[in-house]
C-alpha positions in Angstrom: -132.4 -155.6 157.5 -132.2 -151.8 157.9 -132.3 -149.9 154.6 -130.4 -146.7 153.8 -133.8 -144.9 153.2 -134.9 -145.7 156.7 -132.1 -143.7 158.4 -130.2 -140.4 158.2 -126.7 -139.7 159.4 -126.3 -137.7 162.6 -122.6 -138.1 163.4 -119.5 -140.3 163.8 -118.0 -142.2 166.6 -114.5 -140.8 167.3 -112.5 -142.8 169.8 -112.7 -144.6 173.2 -113.0 -142.6 176.3 -111.6 -144.4 179.3 -111.5 -148.2 179.8 -115.2 -149.1 180.4 -116.5 -148.9 176.8 -117.5 -145.2 176.6 -117.0 -143.7 173.1 -116.6 -140.1 172.0 -119.4 -139.2 169.6 -119.3 -136.2 167.3 -122.8 -135.3 166.3 -124.4 -132.9 163.8 -127.9 -133.4 165.1 -128.8 -134.0 168.8 -132.0 -135.8 167.8 -130.9 -138.8 170.0 -131.4 -136.5 173.0 -134.7 -135.0 171.9 -136.5 -138.0 170.5 -137.3 -141.2 172.5 -135.4 -144.0 170.6 -133.6 -146.7 172.5 -130.9 -147.3 169.9 -128.6 -145.7 167.3 -127.5 -147.3 164.1 -123.9 -147.7 162.9 -122.6 -148.6 159.5 -120.3 -151.6 159.7 -118.8 -152.7 156.4 -121.9 -151.2 154.6 -124.4 -153.0 156.9 -126.6 -150.9 159.2 -126.5 -152.4 162.7 -128.5 -151.1 165.7 -126.7 -150.5 169.0 -128.8 -150.0 172.1 -127.8 -146.9 174.2 -127.0 -147.6 177.8 -126.2 -144.0 178.7 -124.7 -140.8 177.3 -123.6 -137.4 178.6 -122.7 -134.3 176.7 -119.1 -133.3 176.6 -119.6 -130.1 174.5 -122.0 -128.5 172.1 -121.3 -131.1 169.3 -119.7 -134.0 171.3 -121.1 -136.6 173.7 -119.7 -139.6 175.5 -121.9 -142.6 174.8 -122.1 -146.2 176.1 -123.8 -148.9 174.2 -125.0 -152.3 175.6 -122.4 -155.0 175.3 -119.6 -152.5 174.5 -118.0 -152.7 177.9 -114.3 -152.3 177.5 -111.8 -150.1 175.7 -111.0 -152.7 172.9 -114.6 -153.1 171.9 -115.0 -149.3 171.9 -111.8 -148.9 169.8 -113.3 -151.3 167.1 -116.2 -148.8 166.8 -114.0 -145.8 166.3 -114.6 -144.1 163.0 -118.1 -145.6 162.4 -120.8 -143.3 161.0 -123.9 -143.0 163.2 -127.4 -142.9 161.9 -130.9 -142.3 163.4 -134.0 -144.2 162.4 -136.4 -141.9 160.4 -139.5 -143.6 161.9 -138.8 -142.2 165.4 -138.0 -138.8 164.1 -141.1 -138.5 161.9 -143.3 -139.4 164.8 -142.4 -136.1 166.5 -145.2 -133.6 166.2 -143.2 -130.6 167.3 -143.4 -127.9 164.6 -140.0 -126.5 165.8 -138.0 -129.5 164.9 -134.6 -128.6 163.5 -133.6 -131.0 160.7 -130.0 -131.8 159.8 -129.4 -131.5 156.0 -128.6 -135.3 155.9 -132.2 -136.0 157.0 -133.4 -134.9 153.6 -131.5 -137.5 151.5 -134.2 -139.5 149.7 -136.8 -136.6 149.8 -138.6 -135.5 146.6 -138.1 -131.9 145.7 -140.8 -129.7 144.1 -140.2 -126.0 143.2 -143.1 -123.5 143.2 -142.5 -122.6 139.5 -140.4 -125.3 138.0 -142.4 -128.2 139.5 -140.9 -131.6 140.4 -137.1 -131.4 140.3 -136.2 -135.0 141.4 -134.9 -136.7 144.6 -132.1 -135.5 146.8 -129.4 -138.1 146.3 -126.7 -136.5 148.4 -125.7 -133.5 150.4 -122.4 -131.7 149.7 -121.3 -130.0 152.8 -117.6 -129.7 152.0 -117.8 -126.0 151.1 -119.1 -123.0 152.9 -122.5 -123.4 151.3 -124.2 -126.7 151.8 -125.8 -128.1 148.6 -128.6 -130.5 147.7 -127.6 -132.9 144.9 -130.9 -133.6 143.2 -131.3 -136.2 140.4 -134.2 -136.9 138.1 -134.1 -139.5 135.3 -132.5 -137.1 132.8 -131.5 -134.1 134.9 -129.2 -133.2 137.8 -129.5 -130.1 139.8 -127.2 -128.6 142.4 -129.2 -126.2 144.7 -128.1 -124.4 147.8 -129.5 -126.0 150.9 -130.9 -122.9 152.7 -133.9 -122.3 154.8 -134.6 -119.2 152.7 -135.7 -121.4 149.8 -137.7 -123.9 151.8 -141.5 -123.2 151.9 -142.7 -126.4 153.4 -141.4 -129.8 154.6 -143.6 -132.9 154.7 -141.5 -135.5 156.5 -144.2 -138.2 156.4 -144.4 -138.0 152.6 -140.7 -137.3 152.3 -141.3 -134.0 150.3 -139.6 -130.6 150.3 -141.4 -127.7 148.7 -139.1 -124.9 147.5 -139.5 -121.4 146.2 -136.3 -120.9 144.2 -135.2 -117.6 142.8 -135.7 -117.1 139.1 -132.8 -118.4 137.0 -131.3 -120.7 139.6 -132.4 -123.9 137.8 
């Protein structure tokens, strides 16, 4: 069984495209194109289910048309409409490229340490409903809401699931 901590959200399946099972996929992170992984994971009734990719093609900067194995007609594709799409962390973390661009959702479950304040807690959620994306960080007693910006990030250790920040004085 796939656990929430083993994946991160990269997009959403929108609607069928044509009659042969192709689905419009709105993505926030094109990791599925950059990292060699044979499947994507969809959340169906709270259960994370892998779907093997047959093929995909880009339709725009943030949209692709994707075909999964055994999804071979419009009705099957329609049943997948609206599903959230996730990518397995283990494939992403194997990448050694220093120039990897992470989506903010990738950091859910990471521990956060500030240069001055020390350990702040674990990122429980990402709030991207406003102009400024925010990390929602929880510790046993404390909750912190911190802007998710590259300006504050000093180091990312994806293997240890750690983010090291250098926050401005008075932000905490």
